[in-house]
C-alpha positions in Angstrom: 0.0 0.0 0.0 1.5 3.4 -1.0 2.6 5.5 1.9 0.0 8.3 1.3 -2.8 5.7 1.5 -1.5 4.4 4.8 -1.5 8.0 6.1 -5.1 8.4 4.9 -6.2 5.2 6.6 -4.5 6.2 9.9 -6.2 9.6 9.7 -9.5 8.0 9.1 -9.1 5.6 12.0 -8.1 8.5 14.3 -11.2 10.4 13.1 -13.7 7.6 13.8 -12.0 6.1 16.9 -14.0 8.0 19.5 -17.7 6.9 19.5 -18.6 8.1 23.0 -19.5 11.5 24.3 -16.5 13.8 24.4 -14.7 13.9 27.7 -14.0 17.7 27.4 -17.1 19.9 27.2 -16.5 22.9 24.9 -17.9 26.3 25.8 -21.4 26.3 24.4 -24.8 27.9 24.4 -28.2 26.3 24.0 -29.8 27.1 20.6 -33.4 26.4 19.4 -34.3 25.5 15.9 -37.7 25.6 14.1 -39.1 22.8 12.1 -40.5 23.5 8.7 -43.5 25.8 8.1 -46.7 24.7 9.8 -50.1 25.5 8.5 -52.3 27.5 10.8 -55.8 28.1 9.5 -56.3 28.0 5.7 -53.4 30.3 4.5 -51.1 31.2 7.4 -47.7 29.5 7.7 -45.6 29.7 10.8 -42.2 28.3 12.0 -42.3 27.0 15.5 -39.3 26.1 17.7 -39.1 22.3 17.6 -35.5 21.3 18.4 -32.6 22.4 20.6 -29.0 21.5 21.0 -25.8 22.7 22.7 -23.8 24.7 20.2 -20.0 25.5 20.6 -19.7 29.2 20.9 -17.1 29.4 18.1 -19.6 28.1 15.4 -21.2 30.6 13.1 -25.0 30.1 12.7 -26.8 30.8 9.4 -30.6 30.6 9.6 -32.8 31.0 6.5 -34.6 34.3 6.5 -38.4 34.6 6.6 -38.4 35.2 2.8 -37.0 31.7 2.3 -39.5 28.9 2.3 -38.6 25.9 4.4 -41.3 23.7 2.8 -38.7 22.4 0.4 -36.8 19.7 2.3 -33.7 20.4 0.3 -33.4 23.7 2.2 -31.6 23.2 5.6 -33.3 24.3 8.7 -30.0 25.8 9.9 -26.3 25.7 8.8 -23.3 26.1 11.1 -19.9 27.1 9.8 -17.5 25.3 12.0 -14.6 26.7 10.0 -14.4 28.4 6.6 -14.2 24.9 5.0 -16.2 22.7 7.3 -20.0 23.1 7.8 -22.9 21.4 9.5 -26.4 21.2 8.0 -29.6 20.2 9.7 -32.6 18.9 7.6 -36.0 17.5 8.6 -38.4 15.5 6.6 -42.0 15.7 7.8 -44.2 12.9 6.3 -48.0 12.4 6.2 -47.7 8.6 5.7 -45.3 5.9 6.8 -44.5 5.2 3.1 -43.1 8.7 2.7 -40.4 8.2 5.3 -36.9 7.7 4.0 -35.1 4.7 5.6 -31.8 5.7 7.3 -30.0 3.1 5.1 -31.1 5.0 2.0 -29.7 8.2 3.4 -26.4 6.5 4.2 -26.2 5.0 0.7 -26.7 8.5 -0.8 -24.0 10.0 1.4 -21.6 7.2 0.6 -22.2 7.7 -3.2 -22.0 11.5 -3.0 -18.7 11.3 -1.1 -17.2 8.5 -3.2 -16.1 7.1 0.2 -12.9 5.1 0.2 -13.2 4.4 3.9 -16.4 4.4 5.9 -18.2 2.9 8.9 -21.9 2.8 9.7 -23.3 2.3 13.2 -26.8 1.9 14.6 -27.7 4.3 17.5 -30.8 5.5 19.4 -31.5 8.3 21.9 -34.3 10.7 22.7 -37.0 8.5 21.2 -35.2 8.5 17.8 -33.2 5.7 16.2 -31.1 5.5 13.1 -27.6 5.3 11.7 -24.4 7.2 12.1 -22.2 7.4 9.0 -18.6 8.4 9.0 -16.4 8.2 5.9 -13.7 9.8 3.8 -12.5 9.9 0.2 -9.1 11.2 1.2 -9.8 14.9 0.4 -13.1 15.2 2.3 -14.5 13.6 5.4 -18.1 13.3 6.5 -19.9 12.7 9.8 -23.7 12.3 9.4 -26.7 11.1 11.4 -30.0 9.9 9.8 -32.6 9.6 12.6 -36.3 8.5 12.7 -38.8 8.7 15.6 -39.7 5.4 17.0 -42.9 4.1 15.4 -44.8 3.8 18.8 -43.9 7.4 19.7 -45.0 8.6 16.2 -48.3 6.8 16.3 -48.9 8.2 19.9 -48.2 11.7 18.7 -50.6 11.4 15.8 -53.3 9.8 18.0 -53.1 12.7 20.5 -53.6 15.5 18.0 -56.9 17.1 18.8 -57.0 19.9 16.3 -55.3 21.0 13.0 -52.7 23.2 14.7 -51.6 20.5 17.1 -51.5 17.9 14.3 -49.2 20.2 12.3 -46.8 20.7 15.2 -46.8 17.0 16.0 -46.0 16.3 12.3 -42.9 18.4 12.7 -41.9 16.7 16.0 -42.3 13.3 14.3 -40.3 14.2 11.3 -37.1 12.3 10.3 -34.0 14.4 10.6 -30.4 14.4 9.4 -27.3 16.1 10.7 -24.4 16.2 8.2 -20.9 17.6 8.7 -18.5 17.7 5.8 -15.0 19.2 5.4 -11.3 18.5 5.1 -10.2 15.4 7.1 -7.8 17.3 9.3 -10.5 19.8 10.3 -13.1 17.1 10.9 -10.6 15.3 13.2 -9.7 18.6 15.0 -13.4 19.4 15.7 -14.7 15.9 16.1 -15.4 16.2 19.8 -17.4 19.4 19.3 -19.4 17.8 16.5 -20.3 14.8 18.6 -21.1 17.1 21.5 -23.6 18.9 19.3 -25.2 15.8 17.8 -25.6 13.9 21.1 -27.3 16.9 22.7 -29.7 17.4 19.8 -33.3 16.7 20.5 -36.9 17.8 20.8 -37.8 20.8 22.9 -41.2 19.5 23.9 -41.1 16.1 25.7 -42.7 13.2 23.9 -46.1 12.4 25.5 -46.4 9.1 27.4 -48.4 6.4 25.7 -52.0 6.3 26.7 
């Protein structure tokens, strides 16, 4: 194996070696994030805070303005610039039927293809009522850390059952949405900021507690 490929492999192994919460807590502040627009009445659309997470203070937040529609799921709910070359994007995917949900494995396959990953690992994980897959890979020039998460089916059905009016149904639809967190950048920068990235992702969750099953 050529020396440069050995170095790439060692860098990748260093990047993915830590799978637990970071031991060192970076300076942070709590941030809240809206879901996508919710329909209130026949015509009004609103964004309501749905998620929250601990965000390292050095990250630069970019939130789409009110003139930008979030109904298109290709538009991120929020972007963070970790460095000039490394960014984190958050997407959610509200669905009206179970058939509309995108399996985490499909998201992972798409990321793997986009990245042209030479080295990658995929791990199952669950927390906060959500379960899914954690993907980490590299093509030598770019590395990616990404989470594809879905609300547990029992929690989702409980949310939908509890909705007593249209406004509540719309908000529960946002709470029950699948979400993805994706970080991409140069391998050395991903490795340098790995603990901060894991810190953010593992603190991410719903603002409103999931109701207990009836």
